[in-house]
C-alpha positions, 0 to 999 in steps of 0.5 A: 727655726732650727731646733737645738744644736743639731749640726755635726759636720766635719768642720764646723768653723772657719774663724779668721784667726786660722788665717790671720794673726790675732794681733793684726785682726785687733788692728782692724777691729775698730771699723769694717776693715776686719773680715767678718767672723762668718765668711768664705776664706782662702789664702792668696797662694791657694792653688787655683786648679783647672776644673773638670767637665763631665763627659757622656758615656759610650752608651749615652753618646750613641743614644744622642748622636742624631741630637748631636748632629742636628745641634751642631748644624743648628750652632753653625747656622746661628754662627752664620748669622752672627749669633751664638746658639743658646746651647753650644757644647761644641765651642770652648772658651780660650780661657779654661775655667779654674777654681779662682772665682770670688765675689763679683762687682756691681749691682744687678742687671747692668753688666757685671765683672767678676774678680777672682780671690787672688785679685784678677778681674775677669768674666766681663759680662757687659754685653747681654748673653756674652761672658768674656772669661779671660782675665784683663791682667792690666787691671790691678791694684798695686802698692808702693811703700817708702820708709827711712827717707827712701832708703827702704822701699817696697813695690808690688802688685797686690796679686800673686802671679808669674808672667812670661818675660818677667824682668826682661829689659825689652819688656814694656808690658805689665810683666815689667811690673813688680809681681813680688807678692807670694800670698803666703801671709795674704787672705781672701774672705768673702761674704757677698756682696762684700769681700775682704783681702788682708795682707798681713805684712806683705810686701812690707812686714811692718804694714798691715793692709786691708782691702774691703770690696763693696757692691750695692746689692741691697735687698729691697732697694730697687735704685742702688741695687741697679748701679754698675759700680764697686768700691774698694776701701784700703785700711793701712796700719803702720806697726813700724817705728817710723812714718811711711809714705804709702801709694796705692795704684789702681790700673785699668785697661780700656777693654771689655774683653773679646773682640773689641779689646784691640779694635781701636778708637778707644779714648781715655779722659781725666776728670776732676769731680766734686767732693775730692772725687777724681780720676779717669774716664775710659771711653770704649767703642765696642764691636759689631755695633753694640753700644759704647761702654764708659769706665770710670776709675777714681779715688777720693782725695781727702786731708790726708790723701792726695790723688793723681792720675796718669790718663793713658799709657800703653802695653807696647814699646811704641806707646808714648808712655809704656807700662814700664815707665808708668811703673817706674815713675810710681816707684820712684816718686809715688805719684803722677804729675798734677798737671795731668788732670788738665790734659784733655781726651787722649788720642784714640787707640790704634787697632791692635793697641791697648790704652790703660789709665792709672789713678794713684792715692798717696798718704803718710802713715804715722808709726802705729797709725792708721789711714783709709783710702777709697777707690771706685770703678763704675761702668756706664753702658746705658743701652743694652742691644740684643743680637736681633736688633732691639735695644733698651735702656738700663734700669740705672738710666732712670736715676743717671740719664742716657749718657756714657758719661754717667759713669763719673756720677756713679763713681762719685755717688759710690765713693760718698755713699758706700758707708750707707750701703754697708749699714744696710747690708750688715742690717740685713745680714746680721740676724742670720749671721748671728743665729747660733742654731744655724751651721756656720757653713750655711750662713755664708754660703746662703749669701754667697750663692747670690752672686748669681744675681749679679754674675748670672748675666742679669739685664734690668731695663727701665719701665716701658713708658720711660723707654719712650721718654728717654729715647725722645730726649735722646733724639732731641739731644742729638738733633735727629729725626728717626724714621718710623722703621728706625724707631720700631727697630731701636725701641722694642715697646710700642703703645697698645694700639701699634702692632705687627701682623704677618700674613703669609700662607702657613706651612702644613702643621702636621708634617714632620718632613722638612727640606734639609736645605731649609735654614731656621730663618726659612722656617720662620719666614715661611710661617703665619705669625699671630697672637690670639686675643690675650683673654683678659690679662691686664698686663699693665697694672702697676704693683700694689703696695704689699703690707708684708713687712717681711718682704720689704723693710720700707727702704725702697726709695722708688715712688714709681712702683713700676721696677721695669723688666728683669732678665737672668740666664739659665747659666752662662753656658745655657744662654736662655733668659729666665728659664722657667722650669729652673726659675721654679727653684731659684725664685725664692731668692728673688721673692725674699730680697726683691719681691717686686722683680719676682712679681714682674717676672711672673707677669711676663709669663702670665702674659705669654700664657695666653698668646701664641707664636705660630712661626715654625721651629725645628726640634732637634731631639727628634727633628720634627717641627712645631710652632714656637709658642702654643696658646696656654703653654708656659713658655720655657724661657723668655728668649735669647736674642729678642727676649719678650718678643721671641720666646722659647729659645730652647729647641731641644724638645717641644716644651709645649708638651712638657708636663712640669712648666704649667704646674710650676707656673701655678705654684709660683704664682700662688706662692708669690700671691700668698707671700705678698698679699698682693690682690692686684697681682692675683687678679691680673694673673688669675686668667693665666692660672685658669688657662695654664690648668685647663691646658693640662687636661689634654695630658690626662689620657684616661680621664683619671684627672691625673696627668701622664707623661709621654715616654720622652723627657718632657720636663726639666730633666730633659734627658731622663725619659718618663713613662705614664704617671711620674712621681715628679710631675704628678706631684707638681700637678697635685700641688698645682690643683690645691694652689689653684683651688685655694686661689680661686676661693680667695679671688671669689671664683668658686666654680673653678675652685670646685673644679680643681678640688674635684680633680684633686681628690680623684688624682690624689688617689690614683697617684698614691695607688699607682706610685706609692710602694710603702716607703717612697713614690716610684719614679714612674708607673711604667715598666722600665728598668728605672721605673722604681728608682728613687728620685731625689726630686719627687716631692717638689710639689709638696715643697711648694705646698709647705712653702706657701702655707697650704695643706700637705699633699699626703699624710706626714708619715708618707712624707717623712718616710720618702724624705728618709728613703731619699736621705738614706739612699740618694744622699748617704750612699754617695760619698757618705753624704759629702757630695749632695743628693744624687738625682736617681738611686735604685732601691738596691743602693746603686746609682741610677745610670739610665742617662747622664742626668739620672747619675748626676747630683744637681745642686739646686735640687739638693738645696730644694730637697733640704728645704722640703726636709726643713718643712717636714721637721727633718732639720738634721737630715736637711743640713747634712744633705745640703752640706754635701754641696758645700763640701764638694763645691765650696770647701777647700777639699772640694772641687773648686766650684765657689762663685760659679756653682754648676747645675750639677756634678758627677760622681767624680766631681766633674761639672756640667754648666758652670755659673748656673741658676738653680743653686739659688734655691738655697734661699728656699731653705731660708724660706723654710726656716723663717717663713714670711709673716703673711703665710705664717699668720694665715688661717689654719683652716684647710681651705680644701675643706671649704670647697664643696664639690658640685654633684657634677664634679668636674663640670663647672656651672659656668663656661670658664673662670677665666671669663668671669674675671677677664678684662681687656688685655695689654698687648705685647706692642712691637712683637711678632705676636698680633693681638686682637685686642 
């Protein structure tokens, strides 16, 4: 843990008393209505500035002009097939990003909806890889208050805002509502997965209101955390001398944003459920053949709270009941008619028409009395369909079935179980929040960065065998018999015996000349598709129960250890699933909180290592062609429009020649193996580990056991060229050899352990000789102008050694010297340490401007550097380094990137790629502060010392460690890969 009282920041505390009066806080203290002492805070009248995006320099643009032309052509080609390219810098969202984001709604993997700190619902991500950023302004909470026999009334939307046409007699839409809230005395407090909005006398000076937003994000709970729902608990305190009738209103549009917003055929339907839960179902018919979505909005009726609904109202004058009529009814009566519950489904909306619904909860609050009112929203889209046709059932259908009407059951369970959720959330967060040695900014930023696991486009599907079972049940329910072709299209997984084989004459692999009239589709069709035998990967194995209590408190309700499959995007602008070079940084969050998901992702990549996809792909940086997936190479990602079956959606470079992916796979696998103590996992993925190590031999050009880079950006910094031996990739390679050797020893593959140790000893000597300059490791061994640059990320391999309980790669003096150099130059010479660590810095103190990435500050890399510093005993430097990301990204004086942390920003704070995966690496800092028991209590023996290298050095006595442990593989099923098993 952090030693002593070390932190010295510009502002080290943000107490709620600075935002809310003490008297009001005292009124809410008896329950969870009061915001926590540690939280990210904003006043509702805070200006939400428009965010500024980065731009390339003239020199950079000249260098990338050919890439830009090819990328533009590729984007157009994908659009002609109705698909979005994974990387599209040419298309801009209609709604410009602003500094207005807050805690998102929902659990993981079933779609998400973000909510701004001022109350607007936006960033609808119900469909995979699609993010509708514009707010749906009809989705609001409003309040109506009546005192003194109706002589004193207040009515307002609980969100500040101005709308065109406000107050015009002819306006029948939402701008006819009472947008009377200034936000001056209202504040927002965020501590993911909860948020509090406190209205301190707005709009009624004598009514204090707290709204608590709760989503079911509960570590190690693989059931509740998959639910698409959120709860809003309002606590009302009357400080006046007369009783007040208070009505809260929840309105919701039948919309997921985007093209289906006004497409028509949407239907609303009231319902009355059990335990006083009642509301409205909004059945939404999506566009472009996507599966339907059903929303449920509801409130819980109690002895003191009466719930009524208006199943349908419109936003235009031609509607039977307009938004203006609805508002007038509430302002006059404070409730709707009870007979509305007996109405059946509404008439389907016409194209161009928006149907909305409303739920009202009314109560009397006595003088100096308190009352609680709970609302919830849930959405059910049981099938997730990808653009190339395959569809899957989401994880939550395991518990609620595949009907869209499951939303009614989910919203009921949310309103009856949210208190239990909060107990688990508080139990999880309490030890960190109450640790006096941790900086306050770190505590709430640590939790708030987890927003990405909900809002990062996550998709969580049920297990393979249940996909088959549920499709069978669904087929029987609708009394349809699918043809074999339809079944294969709708179900992306098959039995082990089923496969697809395409035998077409292969094009010349060596040719870089391609007819410019050929499309990407042509290249894929004119290829030979095969899967080589998956040398022994036992992909179907079930998880072993970990004995590591640190990783799981035992509250997982699943009897079945199979947690299904999980995807999350690199970012909402880079739509590739589980981008592996970035997952290397982000995976600490999943391993700490949902280790079974982390292991399932590693199994997917392990399965892919030993397979090959020979379809042709054009790489855009150079214009050359290659095959989509090379055997032995870790895929860059699991795909975009056909994940698991069409990997490597990234096509800027040929990532089979990248030097960081394979070492990162070995390092992550070992860390996960060491942390969980799961030998079933270790033996299952071991053949892939061996193959990943052996694949890298080709990049050792001079037989010194150290890999060399090839003079282009062949690693995660895909615009930053590397020549010869590099600090980043070389360090990762050394770490991978040590991890593989240690894992081999523990799994009994002594020959492979000897081989890896032999390579390690020789490679380490070369690495230090070629790159160590007395205070840090040079960027690379080349002779370019930036070869001696100080790279912030140069000790990434050492980070993983320390995180996995393995011996340091270098002596402690070199590690501390390097980290101190990074701190003094990359951190403190950039705005005095207030922005994070710049990627590259010349030894003369000037930022390395070789390319756009060398001059950027990467948020996730900065957190990773800070974690490495903590492991090295440099806690003060670590927190100062990471604090720069908080100041620039999250603080009130920063650039406004809260809950949308980008990949990075420039010296002037302009962002690149909002809502990005890598900043989850802040959990690497927490990992360093509280290492899991399995690693901490591991024997303190240097395992490398136990490995005796044979006189033949690098020649193992048997052919391959892979074949020693290999067993029959489980094939990919309905995939373009053809498995010989």
